[in-house]
KOLMARTI-249312 format. One record per residue: chain; x, y, z of N, C-alpha, C in turn; residue in one letter. Coordinates in Angstrom, 1 decimal, decimal comma. Atoms other than C-alpha are relative to their C-alpha. Layout:
<mol: A | nX: X | nY: Y | nZ: Z | caX: X | caY: Y | caZ: Z | cX: X | cY: Y | cZ: Z | type: A>
...
This chain:
<mol: A | nX: 0,9 | nY: -1,2 | nZ: 0,0 | caX: 0,0 | caY: 0,0 | caZ: 0,0 | cX: 0,9 | cY: 1,2 | cZ: 0,0 | type: M>
<mol: A | nX: -0,8 | nY: -1,3 | nZ: 0,0 | caX: 1,3 | caY: 3,5 | caZ: -0,8 | cX: -0,7 | cY: 1,0 | cZ: 0,8 | type: D>
<mol: A | nX: 0,5 | nY: -1,1 | nZ: -0,9 | caX: 0,7 | caY: 6,7 | caZ: 1,1 | cX: -1,3 | cY: 0,6 | cZ: -0,6 | type: I>
<mol: A | nX: 1,2 | nY: -0,5 | nZ: 0,5 | caX: -2,0 | caY: 7,9 | caZ: -1,3 | cX: -1,2 | cY: -0,9 | cZ: 0,2 | type: N>
<mol: A | nX: 1,1 | nY: 1,0 | nZ: -0,3 | caX: -4,1 | caY: 4,7 | caZ: -0,9 | cX: -0,3 | cY: 0,1 | cZ: 1,5 | type: Q>
<mol: A | nX: 0,2 | nY: -0,1 | nZ: -1,5 | caX: -3,6 | caY: 4,9 | caZ: 2,9 | cX: -0,8 | cY: 1,3 | cZ: 0,4 | type: L>
<mol: A | nX: 0,6 | nY: -1,3 | nZ: -0,3 | caX: -4,6 | caY: 8,6 | caZ: 3,0 | cX: -1,5 | cY: -0,1 | cZ: -0,4 | type: S>
<mol: A | nX: 1,4 | nY: 0,1 | nZ: 0,5 | caX: -7,8 | caY: 7,8 | caZ: 1,0 | cX: -0,8 | cY: -0,8 | cZ: 1,0 | type: T>
<mol: A | nX: 0,7 | nY: 0,9 | nZ: -1,0 | caX: -8,8 | caY: 5,0 | caZ: 3,4 | cX: -0,2 | cY: 0,7 | cZ: 1,3 | type: I>
<mol: A | nX: 0,1 | nY: -0,7 | nZ: -1,3 | caX: -8,0 | caY: 7,1 | caZ: 6,5 | cX: -1,1 | cY: 1,1 | cZ: -0,1 | type: I>
<mol: A | nX: 1,0 | nY: -1,1 | nZ: 0,1 | caX: -10,0 | caY: 10,1 | caZ: 5,3 | cX: -1,4 | cY: -0,5 | cZ: -0,1 | type: K>
<mol: A | nX: 1,4 | nY: 0,5 | nZ: 0,1 | caX: -13,0 | caY: 8,0 | caZ: 4,3 | cX: -0,5 | cY: -0,6 | cZ: 1,3 | type: K>
<mol: A | nX: 0,4 | nY: 0,6 | nZ: -1,3 | caX: -13,1 | caY: 6,1 | caZ: 7,6 | cX: -0,3 | cY: 1,0 | cZ: 1,0 | type: K>
<mol: A | nX: 0,3 | nY: -1,0 | nZ: -1,0 | caX: -12,9 | caY: 9,2 | caZ: 9,7 | cX: -1,2 | cY: 0,9 | cZ: -0,4 | type: I>
<mol: A | nX: 1,1 | nY: -0,9 | nZ: 0,4 | caX: -15,3 | caY: 11,3 | caZ: 7,7 | cX: -1,4 | cY: -0,7 | cZ: 0,0 | type: L>
<mol: A | nX: 1,2 | nY: 0,7 | nZ: -0,2 | caX: -17,9 | caY: 8,5 | caZ: 7,9 | cX: -0,8 | cY: 0,4 | cZ: 1,3 | type: E>
<mol: A | nX: 0,6 | nY: -0,4 | nZ: -1,3 | caX: -18,5 | caY: 9,8 | caZ: 11,4 | cX: -0,3 | cY: 1,5 | cZ: -0,1 | type: H>
<mol: A | nX: 0,5 | nY: -1,4 | nZ: 0,2 | caX: -20,6 | caY: 12,9 | caZ: 11,1 | cX: 0,5 | cY: 1,0 | cZ: 0,9 | type: R>
<mol: A | nX: -0,5 | nY: -1,0 | nZ: -0,9 | caX: -19,0 | caY: 14,6 | caZ: 14,0 | cX: 1,3 | cY: 0,6 | cZ: -0,5 | type: I>
<mol: A | nX: -1,2 | nY: -0,6 | nZ: 0,5 | caX: -15,9 | caY: 15,2 | caZ: 12,0 | cX: -0,3 | cY: 0,8 | cZ: -1,3 | type: V>
<mol: A | nX: 0,3 | nY: -1,0 | nZ: 1,2 | caX: -16,0 | caY: 18,2 | caZ: 9,6 | cX: 1,0 | cY: -0,2 | cZ: -1,1 | type: K>
<mol: A | nX: -1,0 | nY: 0,2 | nZ: 1,0 | caX: -12,7 | caY: 17,7 | caZ: 7,9 | cX: 1,3 | cY: -0,7 | cZ: 0,6 | type: S>
<mol: A | nX: -1,2 | nY: 0,7 | nZ: -0,3 | caX: -9,4 | caY: 15,8 | caZ: 7,9 | cX: 1,1 | cY: 0,3 | cZ: -0,9 | type: V>
<mol: A | nX: -1,2 | nY: -0,2 | nZ: 0,8 | caX: -6,0 | caY: 16,8 | caZ: 6,7 | cX: 1,0 | cY: -1,0 | cZ: 0,4 | type: E>
<mol: A | nX: -0,9 | nY: 1,1 | nZ: -0,2 | caX: -3,4 | caY: 14,1 | caZ: 6,3 | cX: 1,4 | cY: 0,4 | cZ: -0,5 | type: I>
<mol: A | nX: -1,4 | nY: -0,3 | nZ: 0,4 | caX: 0,4 | caY: 14,7 | caZ: 6,2 | cX: 0,9 | cY: -1,2 | cZ: 0,2 | type: E>
<mol: A | nX: -0,9 | nY: 1,1 | nZ: -0,2 | caX: 3,0 | caY: 12,1 | caZ: 5,6 | cX: 1,3 | cY: 0,5 | cZ: 0,5 | type: D>
<mol: A | nX: -1,2 | nY: -0,4 | nZ: -0,7 | caX: 5,9 | caY: 12,6 | caZ: 8,0 | cX: 1,1 | cY: -1,1 | cZ: 0,0 | type: K>
<mol: A | nX: -0,9 | nY: 1,2 | nZ: 0,0 | caX: 7,7 | caY: 9,3 | caZ: 7,2 | cX: 1,4 | cY: 0,4 | cZ: -0,3 | type: S>
<mol: A | nX: -1,4 | nY: -0,4 | nZ: 0,4 | caX: 10,7 | caY: 11,1 | caZ: 5,7 | cX: 0,8 | cY: 0,5 | cZ: 1,3 | type: F>
<mol: A | nX: -0,7 | nY: -0,4 | nZ: -1,2 | caX: 11,5 | caY: 12,5 | caZ: 9,2 | cX: 0,6 | cY: -1,1 | cZ: 0,8 | type: L>
<mol: A | nX: -0,3 | nY: 1,2 | nZ: -0,9 | caX: 11,9 | caY: 9,0 | caZ: 10,6 | cX: 0,8 | cY: -1,1 | cZ: -0,8 | type: H>
<mol: A | nX: -0,6 | nY: 1,1 | nZ: 0,8 | caX: 13,6 | caY: 7,1 | caZ: 7,7 | cX: 1,2 | cY: -0,6 | cZ: 0,5 | type: K>
<mol: A | nX: -1,3 | nY: 0,6 | nZ: -0,5 | caX: 16,9 | caY: 6,6 | caZ: 9,5 | cX: -0,1 | cY: -0,6 | cZ: 1,4 | type: D>
<mol: A | nX: 0,2 | nY: 0,5 | nZ: -1,3 | caX: 15,4 | caY: 5,5 | caZ: 12,8 | cX: 0,0 | cY: -1,5 | cZ: 0,0 | type: H>
<mol: A | nX: -0,1 | nY: 1,5 | nZ: -0,1 | caX: 16,1 | caY: 1,9 | caZ: 13,9 | cX: -1,4 | cY: -0,7 | cZ: -0,1 | type: K>
<mol: A | nX: 1,3 | nY: 0,6 | nZ: 0,0 | caX: 12,4 | caY: 1,2 | caZ: 14,4 | cX: -0,8 | cY: 0,2 | cZ: -1,2 | type: S>
<mol: A | nX: 0,7 | nY: -0,3 | nZ: 1,2 | caX: 11,4 | caY: 2,4 | caZ: 11,0 | cX: -0,2 | cY: -1,3 | cZ: -0,8 | type: N>
<mol: A | nX: 0,3 | nY: 1,2 | nZ: 0,7 | caX: 9,7 | caY: -0,4 | caZ: 9,0 | cX: -0,4 | cY: 0,4 | cZ: -1,4 | type: E>
<mol: A | nX: 0,5 | nY: -0,2 | nZ: 1,4 | caX: 9,3 | caY: -0,5 | caZ: 5,2 | cX: -1,5 | cY: -0,3 | cZ: -0,1 | type: K>
<mol: A | nX: 1,5 | nY: 0,2 | nZ: 0,2 | caX: 5,6 | caY: -0,1 | caZ: 4,3 | cX: -0,8 | cY: 0,5 | cZ: 1,2 | type: G>
<mol: A | nX: 0,7 | nY: -0,6 | nZ: -1,1 | caX: 4,7 | caY: 1,6 | caZ: 7,6 | cX: 0,3 | cY: 1,5 | cZ: 0,0 | type: K>
<mol: A | nX: -0,1 | nY: -1,4 | nZ: 0,1 | caX: 4,1 | caY: 5,3 | caZ: 7,7 | cX: -0,1 | cY: 0,8 | cZ: 1,3 | type: F>
<mol: A | nX: 0,1 | nY: -1,0 | nZ: -1,1 | caX: 4,4 | caY: 8,2 | caZ: 10,1 | cX: -1,0 | cY: 1,1 | cZ: -0,5 | type: H>
<mol: A | nX: 1,1 | nY: -0,9 | nZ: 0,5 | caX: 1,1 | caY: 10,2 | caZ: 9,7 | cX: -0,3 | cY: 1,0 | cZ: 1,1 | type: I>
<mol: A | nX: 0,5 | nY: -1,1 | nZ: -0,9 | caX: 0,0 | caY: 13,5 | caZ: 11,1 | cX: -1,4 | cY: 0,3 | cZ: -0,5 | type: K>
<mol: A | nX: 1,4 | nY: -0,4 | nZ: 0,4 | caX: -3,7 | caY: 14,2 | caZ: 11,1 | cX: -0,4 | cY: 1,3 | cZ: 0,7 | type: L>
<mol: A | nX: 0,7 | nY: -1,2 | nZ: -0,6 | caX: -5,5 | caY: 17,5 | caZ: 11,6 | cX: -1,5 | cY: -0,2 | cZ: -0,2 | type: K>
<mol: A | nX: 1,5 | nY: 0,4 | nZ: 0,0 | caX: -9,1 | caY: 16,8 | caZ: 12,5 | cX: -0,8 | cY: 1,2 | cZ: 0,5 | type: I>
<mol: A | nX: 0,9 | nY: -1,1 | nZ: -0,4 | caX: -11,7 | caY: 19,5 | caZ: 12,6 | cX: -1,3 | cY: -0,6 | cZ: 0,5 | type: K>
<mol: A | nX: 1,2 | nY: 0,6 | nZ: -0,6 | caX: -14,5 | caY: 18,5 | caZ: 15,0 | cX: -0,4 | cY: 0,7 | cZ: 1,3 | type: S>
<mol: A | nX: 0,4 | nY: -0,7 | nZ: -1,2 | caX: -16,4 | caY: 20,6 | caZ: 17,5 | cX: -0,3 | cY: -1,0 | cZ: 1,1 | type: D>
<mol: A | nX: 0,3 | nY: 1,0 | nZ: -1,1 | caX: -17,6 | caY: 17,5 | caZ: 19,3 | cX: 1,2 | cY: -0,7 | cZ: 0,6 | type: E>
<mol: A | nX: -1,2 | nY: 0,6 | nZ: -0,5 | caX: -14,2 | caY: 15,9 | caZ: 19,6 | cX: 0,8 | cY: 1,0 | cZ: 0,8 | type: L>
<mol: A | nX: -0,7 | nY: -1,0 | nZ: -0,7 | caX: -12,8 | caY: 19,2 | caZ: 20,8 | cX: -0,6 | cY: 0,2 | cZ: 1,4 | type: N>
<mol: A | nX: 0,7 | nY: -0,1 | nZ: -1,3 | caX: -15,3 | caY: 19,1 | caZ: 23,7 | cX: 0,4 | cY: -1,1 | cZ: 0,9 | type: K>
<mol: A | nX: -0,5 | nY: 1,2 | nZ: -0,8 | caX: -13,9 | caY: 15,7 | caZ: 24,9 | cX: 1,4 | cY: 0,2 | cZ: 0,4 | type: K>
<mol: A | nX: -1,4 | nY: 0,0 | nZ: -0,4 | caX: -10,7 | caY: 15,1 | caZ: 26,7 | cX: 0,9 | cY: -0,5 | cZ: -1,2 | type: T>
<mol: A | nX: -0,9 | nY: 0,4 | nZ: 1,1 | caX: -7,7 | caY: 14,6 | caZ: 24,5 | cX: 0,1 | cY: -1,5 | cZ: -0,1 | type: K>
<mol: A | nX: -0,1 | nY: 1,4 | nZ: 0,0 | caX: -7,5 | caY: 11,0 | caZ: 25,6 | cX: -1,2 | cY: -0,7 | cZ: -0,7 | type: I>
<mol: A | nX: 1,3 | nY: 0,6 | nZ: 0,6 | caX: -11,2 | caY: 10,3 | caZ: 24,7 | cX: 0,0 | cY: 0,2 | cZ: -1,5 | type: E>
<mol: A | nX: -0,1 | nY: -0,3 | nZ: 1,4 | caX: -10,7 | caY: 12,0 | caZ: 21,3 | cX: 1,0 | cY: -0,9 | cZ: -0,7 | type: S>
<mol: A | nX: -1,0 | nY: 0,9 | nZ: 0,6 | caX: -7,6 | caY: 10,0 | caZ: 20,6 | cX: -0,4 | cY: -1,4 | cZ: -0,1 | type: N>
<mol: A | nX: 0,5 | nY: 1,4 | nZ: -0,1 | caX: -9,2 | caY: 6,7 | caZ: 21,6 | cX: -1,0 | cY: -0,1 | cZ: -1,2 | type: K>
<mol: A | nX: 1,1 | nY: 0,1 | nZ: 1,0 | caX: -12,1 | caY: 7,5 | caZ: 19,2 | cX: 0,7 | cY: -0,2 | cZ: -1,4 | type: F>
<mol: A | nX: -0,7 | nY: 0,1 | nZ: 1,3 | caX: -9,7 | caY: 8,0 | caZ: 16,2 | cX: 0,8 | cY: -1,4 | cZ: -0,1 | type: I>
<mol: A | nX: -0,7 | nY: 1,3 | nZ: 0,0 | caX: -7,5 | caY: 5,0 | caZ: 17,2 | cX: -0,9 | cY: -1,2 | cZ: -0,3 | type: F>
<mol: A | nX: 1,0 | nY: 1,0 | nZ: 0,2 | caX: -10,6 | caY: 2,8 | caZ: 17,3 | cX: -0,4 | cY: -0,1 | cZ: -1,5 | type: K>
<mol: A | nX: 0,4 | nY: -0,1 | nZ: 1,4 | caX: -11,6 | caY: 3,9 | caZ: 13,8 | cX: 1,1 | cY: -0,6 | cZ: -0,9 | type: I>
<mol: A | nX: -1,1 | nY: 0,3 | nZ: 0,9 | caX: -8,1 | caY: 3,3 | caZ: 12,4 | cX: 0,8 | cY: -1,3 | cZ: 0,6 | type: L>
<mol: A | nX: -0,6 | nY: 1,2 | nZ: -0,7 | caX: -7,4 | caY: 0,0 | caZ: 14,4 | cX: 0,8 | cY: -0,8 | cZ: -1,1 | type: N>
<mol: A | nX: -0,6 | nY: 0,9 | nZ: 1,0 | caX: -6,7 | caY: -2,1 | caZ: 11,3 | cX: 1,2 | cY: 0,7 | cZ: -0,7 | type: K>
<mol: A | nX: -1,1 | nY: -0,7 | nZ: 0,7 | caX: -4,5 | caY: 0,6 | caZ: 9,6 | cX: 1,2 | cY: 0,1 | cZ: 1,0 | type: E>
<mol: A | nX: -1,1 | nY: -0,1 | nZ: -1,0 | caX: -2,5 | caY: 1,0 | caZ: 12,9 | cX: 0,8 | cY: -1,3 | cZ: 0,0 | type: M>
<mol: A | nX: -0,7 | nY: 1,3 | nZ: -0,1 | caX: -1,7 | caY: -2,7 | caZ: 12,9 | cX: 0,8 | cY: -0,3 | cZ: -1,2 | type: K>
<mol: A | nX: -0,6 | nY: 0,4 | nZ: 1,3 | caX: -0,8 | caY: -3,0 | caZ: 9,2 | cX: 0,9 | cY: 1,1 | cZ: -0,6 | type: L>
<mol: A | nX: -0,6 | nY: -1,0 | nZ: 0,9 | caX: 0,3 | caY: 0,4 | caZ: 7,8 | cX: 0,6 | cY: 1,2 | cZ: 0,7 | type: H>
<mol: A | nX: -0,4 | nY: -1,3 | nZ: -0,6 | caX: 0,9 | caY: 3,1 | caZ: 10,4 | cX: 0,9 | cY: -0,4 | cZ: 1,2 | type: I>
<mol: A | nX: -1,0 | nY: 0,2 | nZ: -1,0 | caX: 4,0 | caY: 3,1 | caZ: 12,6 | cX: -0,2 | cY: 1,1 | cZ: 1,1 | type: H>
<mol: A | nX: 0,2 | nY: -1,1 | nZ: -0,9 | caX: 3,3 | caY: 6,5 | caZ: 14,2 | cX: -1,1 | cY: 0,9 | cZ: -0,4 | type: S>
<mol: A | nX: 1,2 | nY: -0,9 | nZ: 0,3 | caX: 0,2 | caY: 8,7 | caZ: 14,4 | cX: 0,0 | cY: 1,2 | cZ: 0,9 | type: L>
<mol: A | nX: 0,1 | nY: -1,3 | nZ: -0,7 | caX: 0,1 | caY: 12,3 | caZ: 15,5 | cX: -1,3 | cY: 0,6 | cZ: -0,3 | type: Q>
<mol: A | nX: 1,4 | nY: -0,6 | nZ: 0,3 | caX: -3,4 | caY: 13,8 | caZ: 15,9 | cX: -0,1 | cY: 1,4 | cZ: 0,7 | type: I>
<mol: A | nX: 0,3 | nY: -1,3 | nZ: -0,5 | caX: -4,2 | caY: 17,4 | caZ: 16,2 | cX: -1,5 | cY: 0,3 | cZ: -0,2 | type: L>
<mol: A | nX: 1,4 | nY: -0,4 | nZ: 0,1 | caX: -7,8 | caY: 18,5 | caZ: 16,9 | cX: -0,1 | cY: 1,5 | cZ: -0,1 | type: F>
<mol: A | nX: 0,1 | nY: -1,4 | nZ: 0,2 | caX: -8,6 | caY: 21,9 | caZ: 15,5 | cX: -1,5 | cY: 0,4 | cZ: 0,0 | type: I>
């Protein structure tokens, strides 16, 4: 899977939840390419998620919500996930 395919899947899965207004995805893998724990085919992703409802929750609750949605992708394709709620 390449980053474009993964981005499409991530965006679709998150936007299926009506409480999310928008999602921006940024590939940060290049920053980690020389790390020992870097694995080929796994990406370092930064998400910017616009959601009034998630902003009302604690950061832990909001993160758990996103991690649950992306459970499969986390196991197979994402090494690191940074989430910003805007």
